[in-house]
DOLUMSE-449228 format. One record per residue (C-alpha): x, y, z; residue in one letter. Coordinates in steps of 0.001 Angstrom, whole numbers, padded with zeros to 6 digits, always signed. Each point is the difference from the previous one (the first is absolute). Example, Ala and Ser with C-alpha at 12.3 -4.5 7.8 and 13.67 -1.06 7.14 Angstrom:
BEGIN
+012300-004500+007800a/+001370+003440-000660s/
This chain:
BEGIN
-144165+019896+032152m/-002872-001655-001803a/-001297+001517-003225d/-003524+001405-000353a/-001507-003216-001379s/+001302-001992+002951q/-001471+002509+002467k/-003423-000260-001632v/+000210-003783-000100a/+000828-000135+003685h/-003077+002073+000795g/+001751+001932+002744l/-001278+003564+000255t/+001474+002963+001787r/-002094+001081+003027p/-001925+003216-000589s/+000809+003067+002062l/-002162+002802+001322t/+000169+003237-001933k/+001082+002714+002381r/+000548+003692+000305e/+003631+001129+000145p/+001442+000444+003508a/+000964+003569-000903h/-001417+002445-002591p/+003204+000002-002053s/+000229-003802-000118y/-001028-002356-002754l/-003468-001487-000189a/-000370-003768+000231f/+001109-001621-003257g/+001380+003229-001466a/+003114-000202-002133e/+003092+000737+002077v/+002178+002555-001818p/+003563-000958-000819d/+002433+000880+002783a/+001923+002343-002306h/-003072+001804-001341s/-000854+001675+003303v/+001889+002581+002011s/+001789-001091+003145l/-002520+002060+001964d/-002784-002207-001398d/+001741-003377+000359i/-002822-001150+002361g/+001898-002899+001530i/-002691-000802+002601v/-002837-000046-002547d/-001743-003348+000497g/-000592-000488-003712e/+003742+000222-000669i/+000464-002913+002398w/-002966-002032-001233r/+001404+000220-003510q/+003611-000564+001047g/+001198+003281-001515q/+002420+001051+002737y/+003419-001315-001056w/+000768+002661-002614e/-001275+002675+002372r/+002400-001168+002681f/+002863-000134-002490k/-000681+003540-001126r/-000131+001208+003600m/+003270-001770+000855r/+001758+001812-002873y/-001735+003372-000019e/-001326+000526+003534a/+001401-002516+002525p/-001600+002098+002713l/-003370+000836-001520h/-002691+002181+001583y/-003719-000576-000557t/-001808+003101+001290p/-003527-001390-000252d/-001399-003530+000193s/-002698-001926+001846f/+002713-000706+002595a/+001031+003638+000237g/+003378+001422-001034p/+002958-002374+000190f/+003547-000640-001179w/+000953-003080-002038s/+003421-001582+000576v/+000796-002365-002855t/+003732-000856-000002r/+001366-002985+001913y/+002700+001811+001956e/-002315+002844+001043d/-002650-002439+001196i/+002586-001935+001991m/+001274+003153+001717k/-003491+001113+001013i/-001119-003468+001080d/+002780-000285+002588i/-000197+003648+001132d/-002771-000290+002576h/+001260+003042+001879k/-000872+002409-002824r/-002809-001994-001655f/-002858-001364+002069s/-002355-002889-000670s/-002002+000701+003141s/-003786+000044-000303w/+000064+003270+001967e/+001765+001470-003042h/-002216-001702-002581g/+001194-003615-000002g/+001265-002090-002915i/-002510+000788-002758v/-000574+003284-001789l/-002846+002221+001112g/-001585+000854+003318e/-001462-002728+002236p/-003767-000262+000148v/-001289+002308+002716a/-000795-001842+003254d/+001169-003313-001488f/+003775+000056+000364e/+001805-003340-000015l/+003279+000146+001955p/+002325-002900-000850m/+003605-000744+000828f/+001254+000572-003553i/-001553+003472+000322a/+001885+000800+003200m/+003379+001543+000662d/+002508-001155+002581e/-000191-001238+002682p/-003639-001145-000341r/+000639-001578-003393h/+002671-002425+001195s/-001866-000785+003217e/-003055-001229-001901q/+001946-001564-002870r/+001972-002148+002446k/-003266-001262+001456t/-001097-001673-003245v/+003419-001103-001289q/-000107-003423+001729p/-002895-000993-002306a/+002339+000135-003015v/+003315-000826+001684a/+002313-002649-001553p/-001229-002722+002365n/-003581+000689-001086m/+000957-000088-003681l/+001294-003529+000610k/-003379-000907+001481e/-001877+001682-002834f/+001968-001565-002837e/-001620-003481+000054p/-003442+001583+000456i/+000515+002348-002954i/+001385-002809-002131r/-002881-002378+000723k/-002599+002674-000764r/+001818+000989-003170t/+000262-003615-001141q/-003669-000667+000681d/-001120+003158-001796l/+002180-000552-003054l/-001151-003631-000198d/-003618+001205-000021s/+000443+002398-002922l/-001621-000810-003336p/+002534-000945-002661v/-000328+001120-003598n/-003025+002086+001036e/-000136+003750+000707p/-000462+001482+003445f/+000743+003223+001850d/+003411-000264+001639w/-000573+003030+002261v/-002998-001385+001858d/+000735-003714-000237t/+003672+000033+000992v/+001404+003355+001108s/-002841+001081+002259i/-000686-003472+001341e/+003597-000782+001002l/+000619+003360+001640t/-003343-000035+001817t/+000721-003446+001444m/+003322+001317+001304m/-001669+003074+001477l/-002536-002168+001820a/+002883-001949+001540t/+001908+003136+001018l/-003080+001473+001695f/-001393-003314+001291d/-003117+001091-001877f/-002934-002368-000648p/+001126-001831-003116f/-003460-000241-001536e/-000319+003816+000168d/+003461+000758-001404r/-001311+001815-003085r/-001183+002758+002339k/+003666+000871+000426l/+000395+000549-003730t/-003161+002064-000058r/+001143+002248+002850w/+003372+000446-001666s/-001663+001079-003251d/-002448+002309+001776v/+002645+001716+002105s/+001945+001240-003035t/-002951+000643-002350n/-002314+002405+001788r/-000726+001943-003210d/-000076-002964-002408n/-003620-000824-000969p/+001022-003507-001047d/+000960-000681+003634i/-002076+002531+001962c/-003006+001026-002091p/-001423+001557+003158g/+003001+002319+000353g/+001259+001149+003369e/-003071-001236+001888d/+000548-003552-001222q/+003747+000293+000623w/-000584+001012+003619r/-002617-002697+000570a/+002177-002831-001285e/+003059+001162+001908l/-002078+000246+003163l/-001093-003605-000622e/+003692-000879-000265c/+000689+001823+003273l/-002880-001740+001780s/+001246-003403-001125t/+003576+000588+001031f/-000866+001793+003251m/-001857-003135+001096t/+003009-002136-000964m/+002368+002446+001737f/-001959-000116+003248q/-000293-003789-000141d/+003743-000354-000554k/+000696+002135+003072q/-001723-002666+002095q/+002097-002811-001491q/+003702-000905+000222p/+002140+001876-002526i/+000592-001687-003341r/+001935+001001-003131n/-002942+001168-002086d/-000207+003739-000676l/-003118+000677+002065i/+001340-001808+003050s/+003300+001878-000234l/-001823+003329-000213l/-002361-000964+002830a/+002880-000822+002359h/+002632+002501-001166g/+001015+002548+002631e/-000275+002854-002520k/-003121-001265-001815t/-002310-001704+002487r/-001640+003314+000939d/-000515+001242-003560m/-003087+002051-000695q/-002423-001516-002552p/+001072+002227-002913q/+003655-000827+000585e/-000801-003716+000102l/-001894+000358-003284l/+002868+001974-001528g/+002514-002702+000859n/-002315-002780-001174i/-000505+001741-003360i/+003754+000527-000314l/+000715-003677+000629l/-002790-001194-002304i/+001038+002250-002891v/+003687-000761+000556g/-000613-003737+000020g/-002609-000022-002752n/+000667+002504-002760d/+003764-000368-000207t/-000002-003778-000315t/-003115-000500-002109r/+001027+002586-002595n/+003533-001378-000211s/-001442-003490-000518m/-002014+001296-002931t/+002823+002218-001229g/+002399-002949-000054s/-002183-001948-002439v/-000646+003066-002141l/+003652+001049-000044g/+001329-003399-000991l/-002527-000061-002846n/+001199+003406-001153q/+003624-001154+000131f/-000197-003628-001147p/+003773-000379-000243e/+000148+000541+003761e/-002754-002586+000508y/+002115-002495-001938e/+003059+000978+002013k/-001932-000707+003206l/-001206-003383-001213k/+003567-000939-000880a/+001351+001161+003351n/-002535-000002+002875p/+002829+000966+002360e/-000567+003540-001264l/-003381+000176+001773i/+001235+001996+003052p/+001562+002698-002174n/-002968-000099-002374m/-002321+000706+002938v/+001931+003180+000846s/+000023+001016-003644e/-003765-000504-000296i/-000634+002099+003108i/+002189+002747-001496r/-001708-000159-003391w/-003495-000160+001489q/+000426+002484+002900t/-003332-000866+001683p/-000272+003272+001949l/+000810+002784-002431a/+000895+002670+002543f/+000245+000977+003633m/-000688+003483+001269r/+002188+002060+002304r/-000554+003476+001441t/+002875+002464+000344a/+000746+001000+003591l/+002216+002881-001132e/+000945+001785-003212d/+002124-002302-002181v/+001968+000973-003118e/+000060-002519-002862m/+000722+000430-003714h/+000062+003761+000375g/-003461+000151+001548q/-001292+000324+003536t/-002326-002530+001566i/-001715+002123+002634k/-000688-001157+003542k/-003402-001701-000028g/+000086-000915-003707d/-001033-003537-000917q/+002064-002001-002448l/-000330-003362-001710a/+003017-002289-000179m/-000859-001807-003219w/+001474-003460+000569y/-001426-001059-003365a/+002122+002643-001728s/+003144-000609+002039g/-000176-003701-000845n/+000192+000965-003697r/+002645+002759+000369d/+002560-000388-002786e/+002597+001827+002097r/+000106-002741+002601f/-000727-003287-001759w/+002878-001428-002083d/-002239-001771-002522e/-003275+001122-001591d/-002249+000487+003059p/-003185-000425-002044n/+000891-003617-000683r/-000216-002960+002325i/+003447-001551+000253i/-000325-002846+002483i/+003744-000181+000689d/+000392+003782+000348r/+002896+000596+002408k/-001626+003026+001656q/-003443-001538+000432a/+000015+000094+003807r/+000689+003749-000032n/-003591+000772-001008h/-002001+002649+001850l/-003253-001932+000275s/+000347-000807+003703f/+001275+003443+000949g/+003183+000727+001936f/+000993+001069+003469g/-002290-000296+003008i/-003104-000464-002164h/+001263-002965-002043r/-002848-002488-000442c/-000176-002238+003061v/-001374-002992-001954g/+002292+000156-003035n/+001558-003434+000599r/-003407-001635+000293l/-001123+001529-003284g/+003156-001221-001702e/-000492-003475+001461l/-003530-000258-001401q/+001170+000990-003489l/+002975-002344+000218h/-002166-002990+000895i/-002617+000895-002626l/+002558-000107-002791w/+001695-003148+001259e/-003361-001744-000150e/-001020+001561-003334i/+003154-001279-001690l/-000681-003519+001288k/-003484-000091-001565r/-000290+002266-002991f/+001912+000357-003203e/-001419+003473-000434h/-002582+002340+001487i/-001310+001994-002943e/-001507+003439+000461v/-002941+000327-002395l/-000675+003731+000100d/+001266+003237+001449e/-000915+000068+003691p/-002374+002500+001567s/+001944+002455+002142l/-000955+001765+003215t/-000890+003666-000346s/+001930+000905+003133s/+003310+001872-000108p/+000829-001571+003396f/-000674-003737-000322v/+001407-000922-003406k/-001561-003261-000994g/-002482-002122-001883y/-003674-000822+000281t/-000256-002668-002737w/+002398-002000-002164m/-001150-002984-002095p/+002452-002874-000385v/+000254-003590-001156i/+002264-002494+001776c/+001769-002411-002340h/+001114-003068+001945p/+003348-001683-000343k/-000046-002773-002554r/
């Protein structure tokens, strides 16, 4: 990364953030120093404290939990009491055990805490069988292999045009200029959404997962509700219009004509729209940013990639493992379950920390904190989930990253990260809000 004098010379400043009250009385105030992971008791590890995530101070906490408390209980948090599952094998077992662990919105859904009263958002990822598979199958044609073949030239042309428009040897924000723009264009295509309004999709994605973040929703829950209702109004109009037209392969048309989805109530439509927006937006955009950051942090791997672009497919899997764009998924126990000498009681919520499992030294053969672009186990990452809830659009996300790096290597000798990126303060969406870079063209 650039030294301090270069940063000043480039005149690129970090965006200011709103000072905020902690989400829970025992949590850290905005900007407070995060105590070392080994200086606090396990009871006070505070893994869902937003300031821990904004400052990127979670890795040592996860490591300590994996070794000392692989099934860790938090009795009090803004999300209520919950269990943390941090080892790879334990996460895998729970993720595929949908008979004892529910993701259904009736049992609390896929994020920690209770749903907002009178504003529940049912979605197919937050459903158990058989409703989950019935609705999932409805949208699968939009990201089926034949559609990926149709999307590939579109994605490549957009990527080429965007990369060709970037300033060279001048600083800019990679997050907004590249990661958000490319993923939002793809979302607009998937939804057949008005292209000129595509940034609304990014906004709704950010709002949906940041109800209590004053940088996103300074108006709190009232603003959150209002913007999501705007999202619902927009998509309800599209949904009803699509029902009057012949079926096509965009997501809204498939939902509008699907036998199990065409009669959805408004809140269920909104829930599924939010799911598809977040799934298509946050995962890909944060991996796009994480790929540039990671290859700067491990320059020997960047050189390895330049020397052998055929490693791009494996590198993409390795980046998604290393980044882990969604840090956890929640499940709720449907019966008492024994694990590591403790009892998860029926009705307890637990977080499967994909971010921790993807760094579990017990599973990964080589140092899991490093990016190793030819890692043999790379495709075994947890980031897309396993079992019936495996991410429906995983191949599309991989395709976008694959094409991005093919086109980057054709144009740029190096993309240099100038400063530490700004991180999200969410323990759910693990990502970036700003990252200054300079593109150095090939000579």
